Wavefront OBJ file of the C-alpha trace (Angstrom):
o trace
v 0.000 0.000 0.000
v 2.732 2.448 1.020
v 4.790 1.555 -2.068
v 1.832 2.264 -4.360
v 1.198 5.649 -2.727
v 4.868 6.537 -2.969
v 4.966 5.577 -6.642
v 1.888 7.722 -7.318
v 3.531 10.824 -5.841
v 6.814 10.083 -7.619
v 5.072 9.931 -10.987
v 3.229 13.148 -10.213
v 6.512 14.910 -9.405
v 8.055 13.603 -12.623
v 5.173 15.089 -14.619
v 5.474 18.353 -12.689
v 9.195 18.582 -13.512
v 8.473 17.991 -17.200
v 10.965 15.142 -17.493
v 10.876 13.389 -20.856
v 12.803 10.639 -22.607
v 14.097 13.205 -25.100
v 15.514 15.460 -22.364
v 17.116 12.472 -20.691
v 18.754 11.183 -23.865
v 20.193 14.628 -24.589
v 21.562 14.947 -21.041
v 23.439 11.626 -21.095
v 24.478 11.591 -24.767
v 28.112 12.482 -24.010
v 28.631 9.782 -21.340
v 30.202 6.736 -23.062
v 29.003 4.308 -20.371
v 25.452 4.764 -21.675
v 26.303 2.685 -24.759
v 26.236 -0.358 -22.474
v 22.561 0.114 -21.630
v 20.133 -0.540 -24.461
v 16.494 -1.499 -25.047
v 14.566 -2.535 -21.903
v 17.587 -1.977 -19.659
v 17.949 1.579 -20.965
v 14.240 2.199 -20.403
v 14.560 0.903 -16.844
v 17.537 3.190 -16.185
v 15.601 6.199 -17.467
v 12.603 5.441 -15.247
v 14.855 4.867 -12.241
v 16.562 8.202 -12.936
v 13.216 9.999 -13.000
v 12.228 8.392 -9.691
v 15.583 9.411 -8.184
v 14.924 13.036 -9.146
v 11.420 12.790 -7.693
v 12.826 11.607 -4.353
v 15.913 13.797 -4.022
v 16.294 17.555 -3.823
v 18.957 19.055 -6.086
v 20.479 22.076 -4.363
v 22.788 24.752 -5.754
v 26.115 25.120 -3.973
v 27.680 28.567 -3.898
v 25.063 30.122 -6.154
v 25.764 27.744 -9.049
v 22.837 27.786 -11.493
v 21.527 24.255 -12.045
v 19.819 23.069 -15.215
v 17.552 20.095 -15.870
v 20.294 18.529 -17.987
v 22.776 18.695 -15.101
v 20.341 17.066 -12.696
v 19.461 14.361 -15.217
v 23.107 13.514 -15.866
v 24.014 13.337 -12.176
v 20.906 11.298 -11.383
v 21.639 8.845 -14.195
v 25.196 8.304 -12.991
v 23.834 7.801 -9.480
v 21.312 5.217 -10.666
v 23.657 3.082 -12.759
v 25.036 1.241 -9.680
v 21.541 0.429 -8.376
v 19.923 -0.380 -11.722
v 19.536 -4.036 -10.718
v 19.207 -3.343 -7.003
v 16.490 -0.888 -5.956
v 16.098 2.828 -5.339
v 15.406 1.996 -1.692
v 19.156 1.458 -1.278
v 19.354 5.273 -1.344
v 16.481 5.789 1.090
v 18.272 7.285 4.098
v 19.325 10.602 2.530
v 17.486 13.308 0.633
v 19.608 15.837 -1.242
v 22.349 16.349 -3.809
v 24.330 19.587 -3.548
v 26.066 20.590 -6.761
v 28.899 23.127 -6.907
v 30.349 24.504 -10.114
v 33.846 23.342 -9.199
v 35.787 21.862 -6.289
v 34.546 23.012 -2.903
v 35.687 23.433 0.682
v 34.808 20.500 2.974
v 32.249 21.200 5.668
v 34.714 20.476 8.492
v 37.256 23.057 7.312
v 37.722 25.929 9.768
v 38.023 29.308 8.084
v 38.767 32.726 9.604
v 37.134 35.962 8.484
v 40.182 36.483 6.261
v 39.420 33.240 4.423
v 42.309 31.238 5.901
v 41.725 27.511 6.407
v 43.512 26.446 9.590
v 43.220 22.668 9.340
v 44.860 22.587 5.906
v 41.878 20.693 4.503
v 42.075 20.209 0.726
v 39.283 21.235 -1.569
v 37.059 18.350 -2.633
v 35.327 17.203 -5.805
v 32.881 14.980 -3.946
v 31.709 14.168 -0.450
v 29.085 11.832 1.042
v 27.733 12.311 4.553
v 26.361 9.524 6.717
v 22.552 10.015 6.549
v 23.253 13.401 4.947
v 23.648 14.877 1.463
v 25.920 13.954 -1.383
v 28.000 16.968 -2.444
v 29.521 17.108 -5.921
v 31.572 19.316 -8.208
v 29.976 19.713 -11.633
v 33.444 20.048 -13.121
v 34.365 16.635 -11.708
v 31.076 15.129 -12.907
v 31.959 16.153 -16.461
v 35.463 14.750 -16.044
v 34.191 11.167 -15.801
v 36.023 8.420 -17.654
v 39.649 7.331 -18.101
v 42.006 10.261 -17.541
v 44.590 11.084 -20.160
v 47.273 11.544 -17.484
v 47.232 7.973 -16.169
v 44.551 6.081 -18.117
v 42.676 5.232 -14.939
v 38.918 5.610 -14.699
v 37.199 8.235 -12.570
v 33.569 8.991 -11.812
v 32.900 11.171 -8.785
v 29.156 10.426 -8.769
v 29.572 6.652 -8.735
v 32.381 7.030 -6.195
v 30.176 8.916 -3.735
v 27.204 6.614 -4.353
v 29.421 3.649 -3.521
v 30.161 5.360 -0.203
v 26.409 5.699 0.368
v 25.912 1.977 -0.236
v 28.888 1.190 1.999
v 27.419 3.328 4.802
v 24.320 1.141 4.993
v 26.200 -1.390 7.129
v 28.338 -0.237 10.066
v 29.450 2.985 8.383
v 31.902 3.381 5.507
v 34.379 0.524 5.872
v 34.477 -1.142 2.468
v 31.925 -3.776 3.466
v 28.436 -2.877 2.191
v 25.423 -5.073 2.982
v 25.653 -8.150 0.774
v 22.938 -10.185 -0.910
v 21.848 -13.471 0.707
v 23.691 -15.510 -1.944
v 27.001 -13.765 -1.180
v 29.420 -14.729 1.602
v 30.936 -11.990 3.756
v 33.999 -14.095 4.459
v 34.724 -14.389 0.750
v 34.273 -10.630 0.294
v 36.684 -9.876 3.127
v 39.224 -12.446 1.913
v 39.462 -11.251 -1.680
v 39.162 -7.529 -1.016
v 41.841 -7.766 1.691
v 44.144 -9.748 -0.604
v 43.677 -7.217 -3.409
v 44.298 -4.345 -1.000
v 47.563 -5.907 0.196
v 48.693 -6.716 -3.337
v 48.143 -3.165 -4.539
v 50.123 -1.820 -1.595
v 53.017 -4.085 -2.596
v 52.677 -3.039 -6.240
v 52.696 0.618 -5.254
v 55.817 0.122 -3.125
v 57.456 -1.589 -6.103
v 56.429 1.306 -8.389
v 54.303 -0.980 -10.569
v 51.340 0.274 -12.573
v 48.044 -0.027 -10.670
v 44.709 -1.014 -12.263
v 42.889 1.599 -10.171
v 43.693 5.075 -8.917
v 46.136 5.031 -6.003
v 43.569 6.924 -3.903
v 42.008 3.481 -3.429
v 44.792 2.694 -0.961
v 43.741 5.494 1.409
v 41.323 3.229 3.315
v 39.086 0.159 2.787
v 36.149 2.520 2.196
v 38.029 4.339 -0.564
v 39.184 1.035 -2.015
v 35.570 -0.087 -2.450
v 34.525 3.293 -3.891
v 37.423 3.542 -6.360
v 36.982 -0.068 -7.484
v 33.274 0.638 -7.983
v 33.872 3.646 -10.233
v 36.427 1.633 -12.219
v 33.956 -1.274 -12.444
v 31.500 0.922 -14.330
v 33.843 3.282 -16.192
v 36.611 0.855 -17.237
v 35.482 -2.675 -16.329
v 37.997 -4.429 -18.571
v 40.872 -2.788 -16.694
v 39.460 -3.851 -13.325
v 38.742 -7.388 -14.523
v 42.257 -7.737 -15.894
v 43.992 -6.281 -12.846
v 41.767 -7.424 -9.975
v 39.667 -10.325 -11.319
v 38.275 -11.484 -7.969
v 37.250 -7.962 -6.991
v 35.586 -7.602 -10.384
v 33.736 -10.907 -9.891
v 32.448 -9.893 -6.462
v 31.322 -6.494 -7.731
v 29.429 -8.263 -10.534
v 27.603 -10.206 -7.831
v 26.999 -7.155 -5.666
v 25.797 -4.774 -8.391
v 24.037 -7.579 -10.313
v 25.693 -6.414 -13.544
v 28.238 -7.759 -16.047
v 29.848 -4.668 -17.629
v 32.315 -6.888 -19.513
v 30.063 -9.066 -21.693
v 30.389 -12.793 -21.131
v 31.891 -14.692 -24.050
v 29.421 -16.862 -25.919
v 30.183 -20.616 -26.044
v 32.357 -21.538 -28.994
v 33.882 -18.066 -29.389
l 1 2 3 4 5 6 7 8 9 10 11 12 13 14 15 16 17 18 19 20 21 22 23 24 25 26 27 28 29 30 31 32 33 34 35 36 37 38 39 40 41 42 43 44 45 46 47 48 49 50 51 52 53 54 55 56 57 58 59 60 61 62 63 64 65 66 67 68 69 70 71 72 73 74 75 76 77 78 79 80 81 82 83 84 85 86 87 88 89 90 91 92 93 94 95 96 97 98 99 100 101 102 103 104 105 106 107 108 109 110 111 112 113 114 115 116 117 118 119 120 121 122 123 124 125 126 127 128 129 130 131 132 133 134 135 136 137 138 139 140 141 142 143 144 145 146 147 148 149 150 151 152 153 154 155 156 157 158 159 160 161 162 163 164 165 166 167 168 169 170 171 172 173 174 175 176 177 178 179 180 181 182 183 184 185 186 187 188 189 190 191 192 193 194 195 196 197 198 199 200 201 202 203 204 205 206 207 208 209 210 211 212 213 214 215 216 217 218 219 220 221 222 223 224 225 226 227 228 229 230 231 232 233 234 235 236 237 238 239 240 241 242 243 244 245 246 247 248 249 250 251 252 253 254 255 256 257 258 259 260 261 262
């Protein structure tokens, strides 16, 4: 009963916002990942995106003027990880704050002269426990493999992975798993991959993911997640067990399975 009522109000908000398939297609046309989603799966992603916008408030950060296209693109990137999960995985927070560029973290202490005393760096994305997701529009548009190192980046997927991770005991790299997944296996393979990448970094070897993944287990999960969607072949080749577990968790196979006989 509650689900039906909620769906009714979501559809009404979508109509009020004037969201259409044409607007959505135009907003995501320059994101290469969209080529992976076609036919019924693409339709499902569009509908999920509209429902996301109906549930979340998009807020301007620092006076940045938001457009429908910006909101649609961010919402689509946010919905890709949960396409085969459910929008309820994002139920415990309500707003997306979008700045034009990198922003000052909320815990930075600034004097009247504009001096930051805790030396906090500016951020391109931030996710709060039971709070908003904060993003830089410049970073959103910078999604994909970077020319400097060839590694994949997607600040929206990165922060959404943190949100999923926070659903179980805070952000620690261990999100709630499906009943057919084993937590011991997750811990074993993610820990082994974490240790291996630390050794590879110490040996100055090329890493399959951005070195920021080695900051903490939470960042390792988030960085691997953005690589999983933006450059899945690289993740599968470099960290095959992590790739396999993320396929199980996200219920997606971004690297198509080979057909028998090929």
